[in-house]
C-alpha positions as CSV (number, residue, x, y, z in Angstrom):
1,M,0.0,0.0,0.0
2,A,1.1,3.6,-0.7
3,S,2.3,5.5,2.3
4,F,0.6,8.7,1.3
5,D,-2.7,9.8,-0.3
6,L,-0.9,12.5,-2.3
7,V,2.7,13.2,-3.0
8,I,3.9,16.6,-4.4
9,T,7.3,16.0,-5.9
10,N,10.2,18.2,-7.2
11,G,8.8,21.5,-5.9
12,T,10.4,24.4,-4.1
13,V,8.9,24.5,-0.7
14,V,8.2,28.0,0.8
15,D,6.7,27.0,4.1
16,G,5.2,30.2,5.4
17,T,7.5,30.6,8.3
18,G,9.7,33.1,6.4
19,L,12.6,30.7,6.4
20,P,14.5,30.4,3.1
21,R,13.0,28.1,0.4
22,R,14.3,24.6,-0.2
23,R,13.8,21.8,-2.7
24,A,11.5,19.2,-1.0
25,D,8.7,16.7,-1.6
26,V,5.5,16.8,0.4
27,G,3.6,13.8,1.5
28,I,-0.1,14.1,2.6
29,K,-2.1,11.5,4.5
30,D,-5.7,11.8,5.9
31,G,-5.9,15.5,5.0
32,R,-2.7,16.5,6.9
33,I,0.9,17.1,6.0
34,A,2.7,13.9,6.9
35,A,6.2,14.5,5.7
36,V,8.4,17.2,4.0
37,G,11.7,16.0,2.6
38,F,12.6,13.3,0.1
39,I,9.6,11.1,-0.9
40,D,9.6,8.7,-3.8
41,A,6.7,9.3,-6.2
42,T,5.8,5.6,-5.9
43,E,4.8,6.2,-2.3
44,G,1.7,8.2,-3.2
45,D,-1.7,7.1,-4.4
46,R,-1.7,10.3,-6.4
47,V,1.3,12.4,-7.5
48,I,1.6,16.0,-8.6
49,D,4.9,17.0,-10.2
50,A,5.7,20.6,-9.0
51,A,9.0,20.9,-10.9
52,G,9.8,24.6,-11.5
53,R,7.0,25.7,-9.1
54,V,6.6,26.9,-5.6
55,V,4.8,24.7,-3.1
56,A,3.4,26.9,-0.3
57,P,0.6,27.0,2.3
58,G,-2.8,27.9,1.0
59,I,-3.7,31.5,1.3
60,V,-5.7,32.6,4.3
61,D,-8.0,35.5,3.5
62,P,-9.1,37.3,6.7
63,H,-11.6,39.7,5.1
64,T,-14.3,38.3,2.9
65,H,-18.1,38.3,2.6
66,Y,-18.5,34.7,1.4
67,D,-21.1,33.6,3.9
68,P,-24.1,34.1,1.6
69,Q,-22.3,32.7,-1.5
70,L,-21.0,29.6,0.2
71,T,-24.6,28.5,0.9
72,F,-25.2,28.0,-2.8
73,E,-21.7,28.0,-4.4
74,P,-19.4,25.9,-2.2
75,Y,-16.0,26.5,-3.6
76,G,-15.6,30.2,-3.0
77,T,-15.1,31.1,-6.6
78,S,-13.1,33.1,-7.6
79,S,-10.8,33.0,-4.5
80,C,-10.1,29.3,-4.8
81,Y,-8.6,29.8,-8.3
82,H,-6.1,32.2,-6.8
83,G,-4.7,29.8,-4.2
84,V,-7.0,30.7,-1.3
85,T,-7.8,27.7,0.8
86,T,-9.3,29.5,3.9
87,V,-11.6,32.5,4.1
88,V,-13.0,34.4,7.1
89,A,-16.5,35.6,6.4
90,G,-19.1,37.7,8.2
91,N,-17.0,40.9,8.2
92,C,-18.1,44.5,8.8
93,G,-21.0,43.4,11.0
94,F,-22.8,41.5,8.2
95,S,-23.5,37.8,8.8
96,V,-26.2,35.5,7.5
97,A,-27.1,34.3,11.0
98,P,-28.9,34.6,13.3
99,L,-32.0,35.0,11.2
100,K,-35.6,34.9,12.3
101,P,-38.2,33.1,10.1
102,G,-39.6,35.6,7.6
103,D,-36.6,37.9,7.7
104,G,-35.0,36.5,4.5
105,P,-36.1,39.5,2.4
106,W,-34.5,41.9,4.9
107,L,-31.2,39.9,4.8
108,I,-31.2,39.9,1.0
109,Q,-31.8,43.6,0.7
110,L,-29.1,44.3,3.2
111,F,-26.4,42.3,1.5
112,A,-27.6,43.5,-1.9
113,R,-26.9,47.1,-0.9
114,V,-23.9,47.1,1.4
115,E,-22.0,44.4,-0.4
116,G,-23.0,45.1,-4.0
117,M,-24.6,41.6,-4.5
118,D,-27.4,40.8,-6.9
119,A,-30.6,40.4,-4.9
120,S,-31.8,37.6,-7.2
121,A,-28.6,35.6,-6.6
122,L,-29.1,36.0,-2.8
123,E,-32.4,34.2,-3.1
124,G,-30.2,31.1,-3.3
125,I,-29.5,31.4,0.5
126,P,-31.5,28.6,2.2
127,V,-33.0,31.0,4.7
128,D,-35.5,28.4,5.9
129,A,-32.8,25.9,6.8
130,F,-31.4,27.7,9.9
131,E,-32.3,30.3,12.5
132,S,-29.5,30.5,15.1
133,F,-25.9,31.0,14.4
134,P,-25.0,27.4,15.6
135,E,-27.7,26.1,13.3
136,F,-26.1,28.0,10.4
137,L,-22.7,26.4,11.1
138,E,-24.3,23.0,11.1
139,V,-26.1,23.6,7.9
140,I,-22.9,24.6,6.1
141,R,-20.6,22.0,7.7
142,G,-19.6,19.3,5.2
143,K,-21.0,21.2,2.3
144,I,-18.1,23.5,1.4
145,G,-15.1,23.1,-0.9
146,I,-12.8,25.5,0.9
147,N,-12.3,26.1,4.6
148,A,-14.3,28.9,6.2
149,A,-14.6,30.6,9.5
150,F,-17.5,32.9,10.3
151,Y,-17.9,36.0,12.5
152,I,-21.3,36.6,14.1
153,G,-22.3,40.0,12.7
154,H,-23.8,42.8,14.8
155,C,-26.4,43.7,12.2
156,A,-28.0,40.3,12.1
157,L,-27.7,40.0,15.8
158,R,-29.5,43.3,16.4
159,R,-32.2,42.5,13.9
160,Y,-32.8,39.1,15.5
161,V,-33.3,40.6,19.0
162,M,-35.0,43.9,18.1
163,G,-36.8,43.4,14.8
164,E,-37.5,46.7,13.0
165,A,-36.5,48.7,16.0
166,A,-32.9,47.6,15.3
167,Q,-32.8,50.4,12.7
168,E,-34.7,52.9,14.8
169,R,-33.3,53.2,18.3
170,A,-30.8,52.2,20.9
171,A,-31.1,48.9,22.7
172,T,-32.4,48.4,26.2
173,A,-30.3,46.8,28.9
174,E,-32.4,43.6,28.5
175,E,-31.9,43.5,24.7
176,I,-28.2,44.0,25.1
177,E,-28.0,41.1,27.5
178,R,-30.0,38.9,25.1
179,M,-27.6,39.8,22.3
180,A,-24.6,39.0,24.6
181,Q,-26.1,35.6,25.4
182,I,-26.5,34.9,21.6
183,V,-22.8,35.9,21.1
184,R,-21.8,33.5,23.9
185,E,-23.8,30.7,22.2
186,A,-22.2,31.5,18.8
187,M,-18.7,31.5,20.3
188,A,-19.4,28.2,22.0
189,A,-20.5,26.8,18.6
190,G,-17.2,27.9,16.9
191,A,-17.7,31.5,15.7
192,A,-14.6,33.3,14.5
193,G,-15.4,36.2,16.7
194,F,-17.7,39.3,16.5
195,S,-17.9,41.9,13.8
196,S,-19.5,45.3,13.7
197,T,-19.6,48.7,12.0
198,H,-20.4,52.3,12.8
199,S,-19.2,53.5,9.4
200,P,-21.6,56.1,7.9
201,T,-20.9,54.6,4.5
202,H,-23.0,51.6,5.5
203,V,-26.7,52.0,4.6
204,D,-29.3,49.5,3.4
205,S,-31.4,49.4,0.3
206,A,-33.8,51.9,1.8
207,D,-30.9,54.3,2.6
208,R,-31.3,53.6,6.3
209,P,-28.3,53.2,8.6
210,V,-27.6,49.5,9.0
211,P,-28.6,48.2,12.4
212,S,-25.2,48.3,14.1
213,R,-24.9,52.0,13.5
214,L,-27.8,52.6,15.9
215,S,-25.9,50.8,18.7
216,S,-24.4,52.7,21.6
217,L,-20.8,52.3,22.5
218,D,-21.9,50.7,25.7
219,E,-23.7,48.0,23.6
220,L,-20.6,47.5,21.5
221,R,-18.5,47.2,24.6
222,A,-20.9,44.6,26.1
223,L,-20.9,42.4,23.0
224,V,-17.1,42.6,22.6
225,A,-16.6,41.7,26.2
226,A,-19.0,38.7,25.8
227,T,-17.0,37.6,22.8
228,G,-13.7,37.8,24.6
229,R,-14.9,35.9,27.6
230,S,-16.3,33.1,25.5
231,G,-13.4,31.8,23.6
232,S,-10.6,32.5,21.1
233,G,-10.9,34.6,18.0
234,S,-10.9,38.2,17.0
235,I,-13.0,41.4,16.7
236,A,-13.6,42.9,13.3
237,Y,-14.8,46.4,13.6
238,L,-15.2,49.4,11.3
239,P,-15.3,52.6,13.5
240,G,-17.2,55.6,12.5
241,S,-14.1,57.5,11.5
242,A,-12.4,54.7,9.6
243,V,-13.0,56.1,6.1
244,G,-12.2,59.8,6.9
245,G,-9.3,59.1,9.3
246,I,-9.3,57.6,12.8
247,T,-10.2,60.2,15.4
248,P,-8.6,60.3,18.9
249,D,-11.9,59.1,20.4
250,D,-12.0,56.1,18.1
251,E,-8.3,55.4,18.8
252,E,-9.1,55.2,22.5
253,L,-12.2,53.0,21.8
254,L,-10.2,50.5,19.8
255,I,-7.6,50.1,22.6
256,E,-10.4,49.7,25.0
257,L,-12.1,47.0,22.9
258,S,-8.9,45.0,22.6
259,L,-8.3,45.2,26.4
260,L,-11.9,44.3,27.1
261,S,-11.9,41.2,24.9
262,R,-8.2,40.2,25.2
263,M,-8.5,39.7,21.4
264,P,-7.0,41.3,18.3
265,V,-9.1,44.1,17.0
266,I,-9.0,44.2,13.2
267,I,-10.1,47.4,11.5
268,Q,-9.7,49.2,8.2
269,G,-8.6,52.7,7.4
270,L,-5.2,53.1,9.2
271,G,-2.5,54.8,7.2
272,A,-4.7,57.1,5.2
273,R,-7.2,59.9,5.6
274,S,-9.6,58.1,3.4
275,K,-9.8,55.1,1.1
276,V,-8.8,57.2,-1.9
277,D,-5.7,58.7,-0.3
278,A,-2.2,57.2,-0.4
279,P,-1.3,55.7,3.0
280,T,1.4,58.3,3.5
281,A,-1.4,60.8,4.0
282,G,-1.8,59.9,7.6
283,W,0.8,57.2,8.3
284,D,2.9,59.1,10.8
285,N,-0.2,59.5,13.0
286,A,-1.3,55.9,12.4
287,K,2.1,54.7,13.4
288,R,2.0,56.7,16.6
289,F,-1.4,55.2,17.4
290,V,-0.7,51.5,16.8
291,D,2.6,51.7,18.7
292,E,0.8,53.3,21.6
293,A,-1.8,50.6,21.5
294,T,0.9,48.0,21.7
295,S,2.6,49.7,24.6
296,R,-0.7,49.5,26.5
297,G,-1.2,45.8,25.8
298,A,-3.8,46.3,23.1
299,A,-3.6,44.4,19.8
300,V,-5.0,46.7,17.1
301,Y,-4.4,45.8,13.4
302,S,-5.6,47.3,10.2
303,M,-6.2,45.7,6.8
304,A,-3.8,47.1,4.3
305,M,-5.2,48.1,0.9
306,S,-2.4,46.3,-1.0
307,K,-4.2,46.4,-4.4
308,P,-5.1,49.7,-6.0
309,F,-8.6,50.4,-7.3
310,N,-9.0,49.7,-11.0
311,R,-12.8,50.0,-11.6
312,T,-14.6,50.7,-14.8
313,F,-18.0,52.2,-15.4
314,D,-20.1,54.1,-17.9
315,V,-22.8,56.7,-17.3
316,A,-25.4,54.7,-19.3
317,T,-25.2,51.7,-16.9
318,G,-24.5,53.8,-13.8
319,T,-22.2,53.4,-10.8
320,K,-22.3,53.6,-7.0
321,L,-18.9,55.2,-6.8
322,Y,-20.3,58.7,-6.5
323,E,-22.8,58.1,-3.7
324,G,-20.8,60.5,-1.5
325,A,-20.9,63.3,-4.2
326,L,-24.6,64.0,-3.5
327,A,-25.3,66.5,-6.2
328,L,-23.5,64.5,-9.0
329,N,-25.0,61.3,-7.8
330,R,-28.5,62.5,-8.7
331,L,-27.5,61.4,-12.2
332,F,-27.6,57.8,-11.0
333,T,-30.5,58.0,-8.5
334,E,-33.1,60.3,-10.0
335,A,-32.5,59.6,-13.7
336,T,-32.7,55.9,-14.8
337,T,-32.7,56.0,-18.6
338,V,-30.1,57.3,-21.0
339,A,-32.5,60.0,-22.2
340,E,-33.3,61.1,-18.6
341,R,-29.6,61.3,-17.7
342,L,-28.8,63.3,-20.9
343,A,-31.6,65.7,-20.1
344,L,-30.4,66.2,-16.5
345,M,-26.8,66.6,-17.6
346,A,-27.9,69.5,-19.9
347,E,-29.5,71.4,-17.0
348,P,-27.3,74.4,-15.9
349,A,-28.6,74.1,-12.4
350,F,-27.5,70.5,-12.1
351,R,-24.1,71.2,-13.5
352,E,-23.6,74.2,-11.1
353,A,-24.5,72.0,-8.1
354,A,-22.5,69.0,-9.3
355,R,-19.2,70.8,-10.0
356,D,-17.8,70.8,-6.4
357,S,-19.5,67.7,-5.2
358,V,-16.6,65.4,-6.0
359,D,-13.9,67.8,-4.6
360,D,-16.0,68.5,-1.5
361,P,-18.0,65.3,-0.9
362,N,-20.6,64.7,1.8
363,R,-19.2,64.1,5.3
364,D,-22.5,64.3,7.2
365,A,-24.2,60.9,7.5
366,A,-27.5,62.6,8.3
367,L,-27.5,64.0,4.8
368,G,-26.7,60.8,3.0
369,P,-23.8,58.4,2.0
370,T,-20.3,59.6,2.9
371,L,-18.4,57.3,0.6
372,P,-15.4,59.3,-0.8
373,P,-15.8,59.4,-4.6
374,P,-12.9,58.9,-7.1
375,G,-11.0,62.2,-7.6
376,W,-11.0,63.6,-11.1
377,A,-7.2,63.2,-11.3
378,M,-7.6,59.4,-10.8
379,L,-10.4,59.0,-13.4
380,Q,-9.3,58.2,-16.9
381,V,-11.1,57.6,-20.2
382,N,-10.8,53.9,-20.8
383,K,-12.9,53.0,-23.9
384,V,-14.5,55.1,-26.6
385,T,-16.6,54.3,-29.6
386,T,-15.8,57.2,-32.0
387,T,-12.6,58.1,-33.7
388,E,-13.0,61.7,-32.6
389,N,-12.5,60.7,-29.0
390,K,-9.6,58.3,-29.4
391,H,-7.1,61.0,-28.4
392,L,-8.7,61.0,-24.9
393,L,-7.8,57.4,-24.1
394,G,-5.7,56.9,-21.0
395,R,-5.9,60.6,-20.1
396,S,-7.1,61.9,-16.7
397,L,-10.2,64.1,-16.4
398,V,-8.1,66.8,-14.9
399,D,-5.7,66.9,-17.9
400,I,-8.6,67.0,-20.3
401,A,-10.4,69.7,-18.4
402,V,-7.3,71.9,-18.4
403,E,-6.9,71.4,-22.1
404,R,-10.6,72.4,-22.7
405,G,-10.6,75.2,-20.1
406,V,-13.5,73.7,-18.2
407,H,-14.2,72.2,-14.8
408,P,-13.4,68.5,-14.6
409,T,-17.1,67.8,-13.9
410,D,-18.1,69.4,-17.2
411,A,-15.4,67.5,-19.0
412,F,-16.7,64.3,-17.6
413,L,-20.3,65.0,-18.5
414,D,-19.4,66.4,-21.9
415,I,-17.3,63.4,-22.9
416,A,-20.0,61.0,-21.7
417,A,-22.7,62.9,-23.6
418,S,-20.6,62.9,-26.8
419,E,-21.2,59.2,-27.2
420,N,-24.7,58.9,-25.8
421,L,-23.2,57.8,-22.4
422,A,-21.3,54.9,-23.9
423,V,-17.8,56.1,-23.0
424,E,-16.1,53.8,-20.4
425,F,-14.2,55.5,-17.6
426,V,-11.7,53.8,-15.2
427,W,-10.8,54.7,-11.6
428,K,-7.1,54.0,-11.2
429,T,-5.4,54.8,-7.9
430,E,-2.0,53.3,-8.7
431,T,0.5,56.1,-8.7
432,P,4.1,56.3,-7.6
433,E,2.9,58.1,-4.4
434,W,0.5,55.2,-3.8
435,I,3.2,52.6,-4.2
436,E,5.6,54.4,-1.9
437,G,3.0,55.0,0.8
438,T,1.5,51.5,0.7
439,K,5.0,50.0,1.0
440,M,5.7,52.1,4.0
441,A,2.4,51.0,5.7
442,Q,2.7,47.4,4.8
443,D,6.2,47.1,6.3
444,D,4.6,47.7,9.8
445,P,3.5,44.5,11.6
446,H,0.2,46.1,12.5
447,M,-0.8,46.1,8.9
448,I,-2.3,43.0,7.5
449,V,-2.2,42.2,3.7
450,G,-5.7,41.7,2.6
451,T,-9.0,43.6,2.1
452,S,-9.9,41.5,-0.9
453,D,-13.6,41.9,0.1
454,A,-14.0,38.6,-1.9
455,G,-17.5,37.5,-2.3
456,A,-18.8,41.1,-2.3
457,H,-19.0,44.0,-4.8
458,L,-19.4,41.5,-7.6
459,D,-21.5,44.1,-9.5
460,R,-18.3,46.0,-10.3
461,D,-15.2,44.0,-9.4
462,D,-13.9,40.7,-8.2
463,G,-11.5,41.4,-5.3
464,A,-10.6,37.7,-5.2
465,E,-7.6,38.5,-7.4
466,A,-6.0,40.6,-4.6
467,H,-3.5,37.9,-3.5
468,S,-2.3,36.9,-7.0
469,W,-1.9,40.6,-7.6
470,F,0.1,40.9,-4.4
471,L,2.4,38.0,-5.5
472,Q,2.9,39.6,-9.0
473,Y,3.5,43.2,-8.0
474,W,4.6,43.4,-4.4
475,V,6.7,40.3,-4.5
476,R,8.0,39.8,-8.0
477,E,7.9,43.2,-9.9
478,W,8.3,45.7,-7.1
479,A,10.4,43.5,-4.7
480,G,8.5,45.0,-1.8
481,F,8.8,41.6,-0.1
482,T,11.0,38.5,-0.7
483,L,9.1,35.5,-1.9
484,E,9.4,33.9,1.6
485,E,8.2,37.0,3.4
486,G,5.4,37.6,0.8
487,V,4.1,34.1,1.3
488,R,4.2,34.5,5.1
489,Q,2.2,37.7,4.8
490,I,-0.7,36.0,3.2
491,T,-0.6,32.6,5.0
492,A,0.9,32.3,8.5
493,I,0.2,35.8,9.7
494,P,-3.5,36.0,8.9
495,A,-3.9,32.4,10.2
496,A,-2.3,33.3,13.5
497,L,-4.2,36.6,13.8
498,C,-7.5,34.8,13.4
499,G,-6.5,32.0,15.7
500,L,-6.5,29.3,13.0
501,N,-3.6,27.5,14.6
502,D,-3.2,24.5,12.3
503,R,-3.3,26.5,9.1
504,G,-1.0,28.8,7.3
505,L,2.2,26.8,7.5
506,L,3.5,23.9,5.4
507,L,4.9,21.8,8.2
508,A,4.4,18.2,9.2
509,G,1.3,17.9,11.3
510,Y,-0.5,20.9,9.8
511,A,-3.6,20.7,7.7
512,A,-2.7,20.0,4.0
513,D,-3.9,23.3,2.6
514,I,-1.5,24.0,-0.2
515,M,-1.0,26.4,-3.2
516,I,1.3,25.4,-6.1
517,F,2.3,28.3,-8.3
518,D,5.0,29.6,-10.7
519,P,6.7,32.6,-9.1
520,A,7.8,33.8,-12.6
521,T,4.3,34.1,-14.0
522,V,1.8,34.3,-11.1
523,G,-0.7,37.2,-11.2
524,P,-4.2,38.1,-12.2
525,D,-5.3,37.1,-15.7
526,Q,-8.8,37.2,-17.0
527,K,-11.9,38.9,-15.5
528,V,-15.3,38.1,-17.0
529,L,-18.9,38.8,-16.3
530,A,-20.6,35.4,-15.6
531,H,-24.2,34.4,-15.2
532,D,-23.7,31.4,-13.0
533,F,-25.5,32.4,-9.8
534,P,-29.0,31.5,-8.8
535,N,-31.7,32.9,-11.2
536,G,-28.9,33.6,-13.8
537,A,-27.7,36.6,-11.8
538,A,-24.6,38.2,-13.2
539,R,-21.3,38.7,-11.3
540,W,-17.7,39.4,-12.1
541,T,-15.3,36.5,-11.8
542,S,-11.6,36.3,-12.2
543,K,-8.9,33.7,-12.8
544,P,-5.1,34.0,-12.3
545,R,-2.2,32.9,-14.4
546,G,0.7,30.9,-12.9
547,V,-1.4,29.1,-10.3
548,H,-1.2,25.3,-10.9
549,A,-3.1,23.9,-8.0
550,T,-5.2,24.7,-4.9
551,I,-5.4,21.8,-2.4
552,V,-7.8,21.9,0.6
553,N,-7.3,19.4,3.4
554,G,-5.2,17.2,1.0
555,V,-7.7,17.3,-1.9
556,P,-6.9,19.2,-5.1
557,I,-10.0,21.3,-5.8
558,V,-8.4,23.4,-8.6
559,I,-5.9,22.2,-11.2
560,D,-4.7,24.7,-13.9
561,G,-7.7,26.9,-13.4
562,E,-10.4,24.2,-13.5
563,L,-12.5,23.2,-10.6
564,Q,-12.2,19.5,-9.8
565,R,-15.9,19.0,-8.9
566,D,-15.5,15.2,-8.7
567,A,-13.1,15.8,-5.7
568,G,-16.1,16.4,-3.5
569,L,-16.4,19.1,-0.8
570,P,-13.3,18.8,1.4
571,G,-13.6,22.2,3.1
572,H,-14.0,22.5,6.9
573,V,-15.8,25.0,9.1
574,L,-12.9,26.4,11.1
575,S,-13.0,27.7,14.6
576,P,-10.2,29.7,16.4
577,T,-8.4,27.9,19.2
């Protein structure tokens, strides 16, 4: 009999510890790494020849929104194509459970808005199959192709306990205690921790603040404390000032939450004034804060935006990128057809109000969304349909506006109108300043490579390519990290942070979650609009190049970009320990 279920031969092992690479074979037995060294191919029931390729731990993605998708698409596509073997879902306060009977429509509209998911696709969630968080874990256990850990989200929790009042008022002491008890039950069942948001960018389909935004800080403290006293894991929280720049009050709150829970607190927004700034914009202050937190015994980490935005849109189809530019956004909310939008664009009053709305976006949540819009300098003409406009391709709106002697808003509207709104624009944030600033931030151990947001925003992007992008640019092309350190950043570090203690390293005894890739070619490749979700709903999907295999618990689920559906569903529901 063969000694191993699977043997990977002739590869270069980069084990996730940061130690130098070495030539070695890997033997896998019963879903775990049994040996790393010299292994004869005849010792395996199945053999993968990894000559010329790197054999590394599978990627651990700590910030995803796959909990809805995994209920009807078990492999976590597109992430699994890119070498991701473990995802942490339920971030930003948004989880599928707990869910009261009859609340399915509320859940669907919430995810459809805050995470840019197609409502018809979300009808695939089996909302009648579970109610409590432990029941959700049991429903999904044994039915996934990748590993997943799940936060219990504050929004679902509030809705479950308070009903409609969750989006109308503060909770009573009795309601807070009931929520705390549910958190304790979820942690006992294996939740990854607790997630919440107070960000004013989070509104539902009716433009109401999501439930967690109505919570008091005392409620937040109580739930975080209940999480910490119930087990291992982490707290994922988006404070109210995360997008615009962390305030002193929120700094103190984050330290308090970590000390209350004795857990890592994972946020977004450190190192920049907003999501559209280079991290150097506020890195000195962010560095002061995280170092102070550490000195006080608090573990505060921030997801690093390692991949720049590269999002396309046209005015005919519309976009949500300008929600925070209230006057300009009327173009996408009040006008729904091409004719209506052209008519509104021609109104002098609209143009007058819209001109400054991008440069001076809304910062008052009471007035509407506060999402920072793409600056005109970062918006370029990407595709045109007429020869007259070909000279505009690849140029920024600011440059075009200077050439024409008009405001960038007018240049944007005029260019769109010249082709009956068919011109495609692209928001690109990659600049030399962005690269320099991001490198500076990523070098700090408080910054976690991630923020793929995989499983969300599939109406405009597929963030699942974030890690293959990281390996191509930050490791190979820009040499921001050695191969060994780059692999560690996306495997061992997020696994340790989230308490997934048998993942993220390619060592004997660890779970056999493995990525095999060619370091000379790995990177994002194709991105297409697919109609493969329930009800034929559309979503953006992506595949990489240079990724040969993704192996989950010893089972190859992707080989050369193709799902191995006959491999079954080897994924585990993971719990922090």
